[in-house]
C-alpha positions in Angstrom: 132.2 188.0 71.5 135.9 188.5 71.8 135.8 189.7 68.3 133.3 192.5 69.1 135.3 193.4 72.4 138.5 193.6 70.4 136.9 195.9 67.8 135.4 198.1 70.6 139.1 198.5 72.2 140.5 199.5 68.7 137.5 202.1 68.1 138.1 203.7 71.5 141.8 203.8 71.1 141.4 205.5 67.5 139.1 208.0 69.0 141.3 209.0 72.1 144.6 208.9 70.3 146.3 207.6 73.6 145.5 206.1 77.0 145.3 209.4 78.8 142.4 210.9 76.7 139.7 212.7 78.8 136.2 213.0 77.4 134.7 216.6 77.8 132.2 216.5 75.1 130.9 213.9 72.6 133.4 215.6 70.0 136.2 216.9 72.2 138.8 215.2 74.2 141.8 216.2 76.4 145.2 214.5 75.8 148.2 215.2 78.3 151.5 213.5 78.5 155.1 213.9 79.7 157.4 213.2 76.8 160.6 213.9 78.8 162.0 210.3 78.4 163.4 208.9 75.3 164.9 210.2 71.8 161.3 211.5 70.8 161.2 214.6 73.0 158.5 216.4 71.0 154.9 216.8 70.2 153.7 215.5 66.8 150.3 215.8 65.2 149.1 212.6 63.5 146.1 212.0 61.3 143.9 211.1 64.4 145.3 212.9 67.5 148.2 214.5 69.4 151.0 212.4 70.7 154.6 212.4 72.0 157.1 212.1 68.9 159.1 214.0 66.4 157.7 212.8 63.1 155.7 214.7 60.6 156.2 217.7 58.5 155.6 220.2 61.5 156.2 219.2 65.0 157.3 221.0 68.5 160.2 219.9 70.5 163.3 220.8 72.4 166.8 220.8 71.1 170.2 222.2 72.4 170.7 225.9 71.8 174.1 225.1 70.3 176.6 222.4 69.5 178.4 222.8 73.0 178.0 219.4 75.0 176.6 221.3 78.1 174.4 223.6 75.9 170.9 224.4 77.5 167.7 223.4 75.7 165.3 225.5 74.2 161.7 224.9 72.7 161.4 225.0 69.1 158.7 224.4 66.2 160.4 222.4 63.6 159.2 222.0 60.0 160.6 220.7 56.8 160.0 221.4 53.0 156.7 219.2 53.2 155.1 221.8 55.8 154.2 224.3 53.0 152.4 221.9 51.0 150.2 220.4 53.7 146.9 222.1 54.4 147.6 222.0 58.1 148.0 225.3 60.0 149.6 226.4 63.1 148.6 229.6 65.1 150.9 230.8 67.9 150.0 232.8 70.9 151.8 236.0 70.4 151.7 238.8 73.1 153.9 241.3 71.6 151.8 244.1 69.9 154.5 244.9 67.2 154.6 241.3 66.1 150.8 240.7 66.0 150.0 244.0 64.4 151.2 242.5 61.2 150.1 238.7 61.5 146.9 237.1 60.1 145.1 236.9 63.6 142.6 234.7 65.4 141.0 235.5 68.8 139.6 233.0 71.1 136.9 234.6 73.0 136.5 234.0 77.0 139.8 231.9 77.1 141.6 234.7 79.4 144.8 234.7 77.4 146.2 238.0 76.5 147.2 238.7 72.9 146.3 236.9 69.7 147.0 233.7 68.0 149.0 234.5 64.8 149.2 232.3 61.7 152.7 230.8 61.2 154.0 230.5 57.7 156.1 227.8 56.3 158.5 227.8 53.2 160.3 225.2 51.4 163.2 224.8 53.7 163.8 222.9 56.8 163.6 225.1 59.8 164.0 225.2 63.6 162.3 228.3 65.0 162.6 229.2 68.8 159.2 229.4 70.4 158.4 232.5 72.8 157.0 231.7 76.2 153.6 233.1 77.5 153.8 234.3 81.2 150.6 233.9 82.9 149.6 237.4 84.6 149.7 237.4 88.3 151.5 233.8 88.5 155.3 234.4 88.4 156.1 230.7 87.9 153.5 229.9 85.5 154.6 230.0 81.9 154.8 227.7 78.9 153.5 228.3 75.2 150.1 228.0 73.7 149.2 227.3 70.0 146.4 225.9 68.0 147.2 223.2 65.3 144.6 222.5 62.7 144.9 219.2 61.0 143.1 219.5 57.8 140.0 217.4 57.4 140.4 215.9 60.9 140.8 218.0 64.2 141.9 221.2 66.1 144.0 220.9 68.9 144.4 223.7 71.4 147.7 223.1 73.2 149.9 224.3 76.2 153.3 223.1 76.3 155.9 223.8 78.9 159.6 222.8 78.8 162.6 223.3 81.0 166.2 221.9 80.1 165.3 218.5 78.6 161.8 218.4 80.2 158.7 218.4 77.9 155.1 218.3 79.1 151.9 219.1 76.9 148.1 219.1 77.4 145.9 219.6 74.3 142.2 220.0 74.0 141.3 218.3 70.7 138.1 219.2 68.9 136.8 216.8 66.2 133.8 219.1 65.0 135.8 221.3 62.7 135.4 224.4 64.9 137.7 226.3 67.1 135.3 226.1 70.0 137.2 224.6 72.8 135.5 224.1 76.2 138.6 225.2 78.1 142.2 226.4 78.2 144.7 223.3 78.4 146.9 223.2 81.5 150.2 221.2 81.9 149.5 221.4 85.4 147.4 218.3 85.0 150.0 216.2 83.4 150.9 212.9 85.0 154.8 213.3 85.3 156.9 210.2 84.7 158.7 208.6 87.7 162.1 209.4 86.0 162.4 213.0 85.0 165.0 215.0 83.1 168.4 214.0 84.0 170.2 217.4 83.4 
């Protein structure tokens, strides 16, 4: 009996990816987390789900803008030489017509986000590219960035990430049926914040 219960817990953990998963459909969950504390201030994409971390060929995170000790932080997408060889893809929400006019586009219908998701390309180098914020129309303080991460052969993750100084919050709707049909727009307002926030 104990063995069956232990196996059930392991299966549940593998499906949810982390302990804050919230079931929407049989094939979709929401994972949300405050990644502010520690040396892993980023969002990584493992084989089964999304979690805090800075591992992998591609991840999102925060970093000082320059080498100054008091440098402000900014949000970046990081990639290394292995990113080009993976079959993973990243689609970034772009609202500037001059930028999305030339990109390979994907549009999510009925998601109330203005603009298009543009396919990000990766080369053989190690890069750190700043991420542009998306301001929610009619809500002056509401901003962050949105993207879709497609993990080849596993899942699609529609994510909203917000950062300020060294704070980093994320919420992702993770779809396991191979489609880009997400039930809702992710919202970092629902993230449970840690008791100790950013010290800067």
